[in-house]
C-alpha positions, 0 to 999 in steps of 0.5 A: 343394869349390866347383864351378860348376854347369852352365847352361841354354840358354833356348828360346822353346818346347818342340820339337814332337818332343822324345821323346829328353829328360828333362823336369823341372819348373823350380824357383822357388828358389835353385840350391844345390851341396851338397858333402861330400867330407871329412865337412864339408858345405858349401853354395854358391850358383851364384855360389860364395857359401858359405851353409852357416851360413844353412841348418843343417838342410841341412848336418846332413843324413844323406847319404854322405860323398864326394858333391857334389850339384846342386839347388834350394833352395825354401821350401814354402808352405801350398799346397805351392808354392815361396814364393820371397819367404819363402825370400829373406827367410830368405836375407837374414837376418843370423841363421840361422833354422829358422822358415822351412821349406826343402827341397833338391831334388837333380837331379844328382850330380857326385861319388860316393864321392869320385870325379868322375862328371860324365863319366857319362851323365845317366841313370847319374848319376840312378841314382847320385843315387837311391842317395845319396837312396833316400827323400824326406824333409822336408829333401831329395828328388830331382827327379821327371822324365818321358820326353820329352813336353815340349810336353804337360808345358809345357801342364800347367805353364802351367795350374798357373801354375808357372815352366817346364820343363827339358829334358835329353838322357839321355846328356849329360855334366855340363859344369861351369860351361858352357852347352850345348845338352844342357840347356835351359829354357822359361819360363812368362812369365805366371808370371815377369811376375806374380812381377816385379810382386809383387817390385816391389809388395813393395819387393823391387826390389833382388832384381833388382839385387843379383847376390849374391842369386843371382837366377835362376828354377827348380822343385819340388812336394812329394809331395802336389802332385807326385802331383796334377800328374802325375795331371793330366799323364797325363790330358792325355796320354791326350787326345792 
């Protein structure tokens, strides 16, 4: 089943008082919908492109039937940060390959046990997502988040030169294919500028021009760097 993902409003900066939000890192990868309603897993980009054959390790994941997940696909590099360039080389490859490591970071769920759950509050959907993916694996993990503190979090993200943050209202419903004030993002433009320069210098200009490549920017760090980041985040807050 193909479902258009919910979209993000872009803000210039986090609000000073943003306590009533869920704050997440913004992944630098490919937005990917994982659909397994009838026992036949399918993978779709945000532009409804079927890419199931490109990522066999995802389509063979041991996940319950009757679910549809929203998440980001990344390729962890040697420094445990997402390597967008390597991921896109695999994405453009005419033949499926598992030589390039990938990881799916699920941050929301739209169907659970064959029933639509988009009308539930985000907090409840996060609980269901943890039931579907109770333990992180090499192939699939759940997105980590914190309560509020978006401004402080963004300062840490800039220090680590990551892409940005995503802020979501805890009681928000999942609005299929829509952009609302319930979900917003703040980008680290120093990171974006460096990435654009690298793309141009490495002759990847077409990645900006070809919409079929699903070019949008989003987040994740594997467990090793995730712990380091959150330790830094807590230290930053303790200074306040």
